[in-house]
N, C-alpha and C positions, 0 to 999 in steps of 0.2 A: 145441478141447478146453477143458473148463472148468477152473477153478483147482483143483477137487477131484481132477481126473483127471491133471493133469500140472503140471510146474513152470512158473511164470509170473513174470516180473520185474515190478517196479513200473511200468516204462515201458509194459508191455503191458496193464495193468489199467485199465479205464475207470472214471470217477469213481463210477458207481453200484455197482461191485463193491467199492468201498472203504468200504462202510457198516460201522458198528460191529457186531460180531457177539458173540453169547453162545453158547458151546458147552456143552450140558447133559450132566451126568453122571447115572448111573442112580439114585443115592440120592435126589436132589432130585426126579427124575421119579416115582419110586415113591411118595414121600410125597404129592406134590400130586395125582397121578392116582389113587392109592389112596384118598385122602380126597375124591375127586371135586371137587377144587379146581383142576383144570387150566386152567380159564378164567381164574382169578385169576392164575396164573403167567404165562400167555400175555399177558393184558392189561397186567400190570405191566411185563414186559420189552419189550413192543412200545411202550408209552407212553414208555419210556426210549429209544426209537428204536433198539432192538437187533434185528438179524436173528437168528433162532433156528436153530441148527444142532445136530443130534444124530447122532453116529456110529452106523453100523449095529451095531457091537458093543454099544453102549449099549442100542439097541432090543432086541437079543436078550436082554440081561441083564434088562431090565424085563419082557419077556414071560415069562421063566422064573419070575418072582416070582408069577405067577398061581396057582401051586400053593399059595402061602402066602396070597395075598390074592385071593380069588375075584372075577372080574369085571375085574381089572386089565388083562388082555390085551386084552379087547374095547374098553375105554375108551381104552387106549393106541393100538390100531390105528386107531380113529376119529380120534384126534388127529393121528397121523403121516400119515394119508392126506389131511389137510386142507391148506389153503394157508398155515397158520401156521408150519409147521416144515419145514426142509429137511433131508433125510437125507444124511449123508456116506457114501459107499461104504465097505464094509469094506476094511481095509488088506490089500492083496495085492501081492506082489513085482512083478508085471507091470504094475500100473496105478497104484499109489499114488505120490504125489509123493515124490521122493527125500528131501526134507527131513522129511516125515512119518515115513518109514521110519527115517531117521537118528536122529531124536529118540526115536522109539518104542524102538528098540534100545538107545539110551543109557539111557533110563528103566528098561527091563527088565533091562539088563545082560547081554543075550544076543542071538544072531542071530534074525532075523525069525521063522522057522518055529518055533523053540523058544519064543520070546517069546509067540507067539500061542496056543500049546498050554496055557500056564498061565493058568487062569481068574481066579485071585486078583488083584484090583486091575487087571484088564485094562482095564475101562472108563476108569478114571482115567488110565492111561498113554496110551490112545488120545486122550482129550480133550486132554491136555497136548500130545501130538504135533501134533494138528491146530491147537491154539491157537498154538503156536510158528510153524507153517507160515503161518497166516493173518496173524500179527503180522509176519512177515518180508515178506509181500506188501504190507504197509502198512495193514492194517486195525487199528482199535482193537479189542482183544480182551478179553472177559471169559469166564472159565470158571466155571460154576455147579457147585461141588463142596462137599459138606458134610463129607466125611471129612477129618480133620486131616492124615493122611498124604498124601492127594491134594493138599490145599491147600499143603503144604510142597513137593511136587514142582513145583507150578505156580509158587509164589513164587520158587523157585530159578532158574526160567527166565524170570522177569520178567513173568509173567502176572498180571493182576488177577483176584481171586477174589470170587465172589458166593456167600454162604451162604443157607440158608433164612431166617435171621434178617434178612439184608440185603434179601431179596426182600420180606419182610413190612414192613420199615422203609420201603422204597420204596412199598409199597401204602398205608401210612399217609400218606406225603407226597402221594400222588395222591388222597387222600380216599376210599379204598375202605372205611374203617371209621368210620361215624358215631359209634360208641361204643367205649369200651375193652372193654366186655363182648363185643362182636362180634369184636374182635381176639383176645381170650382164647379164645373158642369155636373160631375157626379154628385157632389155635395148638394147642389140645388135640386137634383132629381130626388135624392133621399128626403129632402125637406118637404116634398110634395105629398108625403104619405104619413103625415102626423104633424102636430104643432109643437113638439117638444124640442126640436133642434134650433139652436140660436143661429143668427146670421153668420155667414162664413167669417166675417171680420171679427167676430167675438170668440172665435176658436183659436187654437194654437197651430192650425194646419199650415198657415202661410209660413210661420217660422220653421215648422218641421220641413216643409218643402225646400225652403232656402238653405237650411242646414244640409239636407241631403244633396242638393245641387252643388253646394260649395265643396262637399267631400268628393263628389265626382270630378269636379274641376281639378282639385288638388291631386287626385289620383292620376 
């Protein structure tokens, strides 16, 4: 039985199962896949040696956004059928690890069946529940959540959060943007798939790029 299907103690987990993991929430997926920048997201997180996990509930939420962003569902399905992402099974009473259920119910403030019926913020709660479970197993865990409410839920439970700005900052450090103009162009493409991203000038990306370029010159 895999760690996603049942409880496992640290003593039962092999070293390769203790790889650092990043659990993706729907908002970040929608932005990157909608902007056709999914390869950038995958490349950056994999270069950071993170195993990418996506709960089934998040997959469902992303595909529903196809009504608003045409073509999103097809690009997402191609990505999730690839070897780059592992899909975590939907939370069900009969099969979900007890720790996942416990945290999920705590985050939602209600019993499992009622908690699953409410669609608002469902993905974030599922991501946090899986994150706590994997952290308890001994993994180093990051959750990719861009909503402030979801970030707060994760932080309260001791989970490290990655935002879209963090991902782009990592991309800068990995040399993905030869010029700041290319960085700005990518950022503006991402902004077109939701209203949560601030203007480029209100981020720390310009400073991040200047520092990276300065280090390259010094080298």
